C-alpha positions in Angstrom: -53.8 143.1 -121.2 -57.0 145.0 -121.8 -58.4 142.1 -123.9 -57.5 139.6 -121.1 -59.4 141.7 -118.5 -62.4 141.9 -120.8 -62.3 138.2 -121.4 -62.1 137.6 -117.6 -65.0 139.9 -117.0 -67.1 138.0 -119.7 -66.1 134.7 -118.1 -67.1 135.9 -114.6 -70.3 137.3 -116.0 -71.1 133.9 -117.6 -70.2 132.1 -114.4 -72.5 134.5 -112.4 -75.3 134.0 -114.9 -74.8 130.2 -114.8 -74.8 130.3 -111.0 -78.0 132.3 -111.0 -79.6 129.9 -113.5 -78.5 127.0 -111.3 -80.0 128.7 -108.2 -83.2 129.4 -110.0 -83.3 125.7 -111.2 -82.7 124.5 -107.6 -85.4 126.9 -106.3 -87.8 125.7 -109.0 -87.1 122.0 -108.2 -87.6 122.7 -104.4 -90.9 124.5 -105.2 -92.0 121.5 -107.4 -91.1 119.1 -104.6 -93.1 121.2 -102.1 -96.1 121.3 -104.4 -95.9 117.6 -105.2 -95.7 116.8 -101.4 -98.7 119.0 -100.7 -100.6 117.4 -103.6 -99.8 113.9 -102.3 -100.9 115.0 -98.8 -104.2 116.3 -100.2 -104.8 113.1 -102.2 -104.2 111.1 -99.0 -106.6 113.2 -97.0 -109.2 113.0 -99.8 -108.8 109.3 -100.2 -109.0 108.8 -96.4 -112.3 110.8 -96.4 -113.7 108.8 -99.3 -112.7 105.5 -97.6 -114.5 106.6 -94.4 -117.6 107.5 -96.4 -117.5 104.1 -98.2 -117.1 102.3 -94.8 -120.0 104.3 -93.3 -122.2 103.4 -96.3 -121.2 99.7 -96.1 -122.1 99.7 -92.4 -125.5 101.3 -93.1 -126.3 98.6 -95.6 -124.7 95.7 -93.8 -127.8 94.7 -91.9 -129.9 94.9 -95.1 -127.5 92.9 -97.1 -127.0 90.3 -94.3 -128.7 87.0 -94.9 -131.1 86.5 -92.0 -132.1 83.0 -90.7 -135.6 81.7 -91.0 -137.7 82.5 -88.0 -141.3 81.1 -87.9 -143.3 79.4 -85.1 -146.8 78.1 -84.4 -148.1 77.0 -81.0 -151.6 75.9 -80.0 -153.6 74.6 -77.1 -153.7 77.1 -74.1 -152.7 75.3 -70.9 -155.8 76.7 -69.2 -159.3 77.4 -70.4 -159.6 80.3 -67.9 -156.6 82.6 -68.1 -156.7 85.2 -65.3 -156.9 88.9 -66.0 -153.5 90.3 -67.1 -151.8 86.9 -67.4 -149.8 85.5 -70.3 -151.8 82.9 -72.3 -149.5 79.9 -72.6 -149.9 77.9 -75.7 -148.5 74.5 -74.6 -148.2 72.6 -77.8 -145.5 73.8 -80.2 -146.4 72.7 -83.8 -143.2 74.0 -85.2 -140.5 76.5 -84.3 -137.6 76.8 -86.8 -135.4 79.0 -84.6 -136.3 77.4 -81.3 -137.4 80.9 -80.0 -140.9 80.1 -78.5 -141.0 78.8 -74.9 -144.1 76.8 -74.5 -143.7 76.7 -70.7 -143.9 80.5 -70.4 -145.8 81.4 -73.6 -143.1 83.8 -74.6 -141.4 84.3 -78.0 -137.9 85.8 -77.7 -136.6 87.6 -80.8 -133.5 85.7 -82.2 -132.6 88.4 -84.8 -133.6 92.0 -85.3 -136.2 92.6 -88.0 -139.8 93.2 -88.9 -142.2 90.4 -87.6 -145.8 89.5 -88.2 -147.7 87.9 -85.3 -151.1 86.3 -85.2 -153.2 85.1 -82.2 -156.5 83.2 -82.7 -158.9 82.6 -79.9 -161.8 80.1 -80.1 -164.6 80.2 -77.6 -165.8 77.3 -75.5 -169.4 76.3 -75.9 -171.7 78.1 -73.5 -173.7 81.4 -73.1 -172.0 84.7 -73.0 -168.4 83.5 -73.3 -165.8 86.1 -74.1 -162.1 86.9 -74.0 -160.5 90.3 -74.5 -156.8 89.8 -75.4 -153.8 91.5 -76.8 -150.5 90.7 -78.5 -147.8 92.3 -76.4 -144.4 93.1 -77.9 -141.6 94.4 -75.8 -144.0 95.3 -73.0 -146.4 97.2 -75.3 -149.8 96.2 -76.6 -149.6 96.2 -80.4 -152.9 94.5 -81.3 -156.1 93.8 -79.4 -159.2 91.8 -80.1 -162.4 90.7 -78.4 -163.9 87.3 -79.0 -167.5 87.1 -77.9 -170.7 85.2 -78.6 -173.8 84.9 -76.5 -174.6 81.3 -77.1 -172.3 79.4 -79.4 -168.6 78.7 -80.1 -166.7 81.2 -82.2 -163.2 82.1 -83.3 -161.4 85.3 -84.2 -157.9 86.6 -84.7 -155.6 89.5 -83.9 -152.6 90.4 -86.0 -149.6 92.7 -85.5 -146.6 93.8 -87.6 -143.7 95.0 -85.3 -140.1 96.0 -85.8 -138.1 94.3 -83.0 -134.5 94.1 -81.7 -132.8 90.9 -80.8 -133.7 89.7 -77.3 -137.1 91.5 -77.1 -140.1 89.4 -76.2 -143.7 88.9 -77.5 -146.6 87.1 -75.9 -150.4 87.1 -75.8 -152.0 88.6 -72.7 -155.6 88.1 -71.4 -157.1 91.5 -70.6 -160.4 90.3 -69.4 -162.4 87.1 -69.7 -165.7 85.3 -68.8 -165.6 82.0 -66.9 -164.0 79.2 -68.9 -163.9 81.1 -72.2 -161.4 79.1 -74.3 -161.9 76.0 -76.4 -158.8 73.7 -76.2 -157.8 70.3 -77.6 -160.5 70.4 -80.3 -160.1 68.8 -83.7 -161.8 71.6 -85.7 -160.9 74.8 -83.9 -157.6 75.8 -82.5 -156.5 78.6 -80.2 -153.1 79.5 -81.7 -150.2 81.9 -81.4 -147.8 82.3 -84.4 -145.1 84.6 -85.7 -142.8 85.0 -88.7 -139.8 87.2 -89.6 -140.7 89.2 -92.6 -137.4 91.0 -93.2 
């Protein structure tokens, strides 16, 4: 009888110990599941942050990597030999205009794609004494280059050049700041008054 009681106690102790081990194992598994879930959540958050950083970097470089179209034009022959003070000098003959962005009826170049541009204006004086023209290349309403073509008794040419960063839709033209009477030489075989521009990058 006593041996049976002892045996029962030992069995009960083993069962209790096994139950405790089982509970400990379940607790351990639950803890591992929690840790794994938290680890996966951290990984998702970190990956989402990295993806956002990559996307931001791609967007920053997108414009630089984008292949831009060719933009270059050349126009000559002012439509008047005597542009008025403050007026746009209209170059009425378009020699070439790859992007169709220069309007030879208004004298205005409209930027077709954002970038850095180079512009050149050349003015040639008409024959006569004390001819002069003071002019400027005007980009987006701001004078970005000025020049004065002047000679007291003969014909003469000079140029103004500007490098400008512009956004799509902004405009560029050549403006007469002050002039003498009939200063410009037009429709001549040897000297051309010109306005030109090219997209650099």
